[in-house]
N, C-alpha and C positions, 0 to 999 in steps of 0.2 A: 879597804875591805870591810871595815866596821860599818861605814855608811851604807854600803850596798846591802849588807846583812840586815841592818836595822830598817832600811827603807823597804825591804821585801819581806820582813818578818821571818827571816831565815836563821836568826841567831839561835833559836831553840833547836832547829834541826842540826846546825853546825855543832852545838854543844852535845847534842845527843849522839851524833856520829863520833865525835872525838871521845866521848865517854865510853862508847862501845869499843873503840880501838884501844883505849887505855886499859880497860878491863881485859880485853883480849891479849894485850901485851904482857900483863902481869901473870897470866896463867902459865905460860912457858918459863917466865922468870922464876916462879916458885919451883917448878919442876927441876929446872937446871940448877938453881941455887941449892936445893936439897941434895941433888945428885952429886954435885962437886964439893959442897961445903958442909953438908948435913944441916942440922937445925941451927948451927952457929950463924948462918946467914941472916937470922932474924934481926940482928943488930943493924944490918944494912937497910932493911925495910923500915926499921924504926927511925934511923937517922934521915932517910929520904922523906918519910912522912912528916917528921918535925920540920925539916927544912922547907918543904913545899907548903906546909901549913903556914909557916911564918911568911913566906913569900906571897902566899895568897892574901894574907891580911894587909900587906903593903902594896899590892898591885893596884895601880890606878885604873886599869881597864877591866871592865866587868867580865869580858870573855876570858881573859887570861887568869883572872882571879878564880873564876869557877873551875877552869881546867886544872889549875894548881891545887884547888881544894879536892877535886876528884882524884888527882894523883896522890895527894896526901892520904885520903881515906882508903884508897886502893892499897897503898903501902901498909897502912895499919891492918887492913883485912888480911893482907898477905902474911903477916906474922903468924896468925892462927893457921893459915893454910899451909905454911911450912911444916908445922907440927902434925897437921892432918896428912900431909904428903908422906911424912915418915911412917905413919900408920898404913897408908896405901902401899908403900914399898914393902912393909913387913907382911902384908897380906898377899903380896905377889902381884898386885895390880900394875905396878911399875917396876922397871928393873933397878936393882941395887948397883951401886958403883963398886966393882970388884976391887978397886984400889983402896977403898975405905973399909974399916972394920964395921 
């Protein structure tokens, strides 16, 4: 797959599409994480970010190294978004979990 992407200069498009999908995946993860766990779920994003950052540094393939880096920094960005999501819930923009205080 890497040879085909390199030969046709499609690696950039593949990384762009994967980045788009990763960012799109983290949006509902933040919403669901805050809904079920509150802001306590920020630790999961921190651990995921550190782990994928380390894996990115040790990945031999450029494509996977970049994608792991994107996941890492998307995880770090999501930490702040969890706290922002709490504010959006307080404003009534998103539903609050009735089982949580």
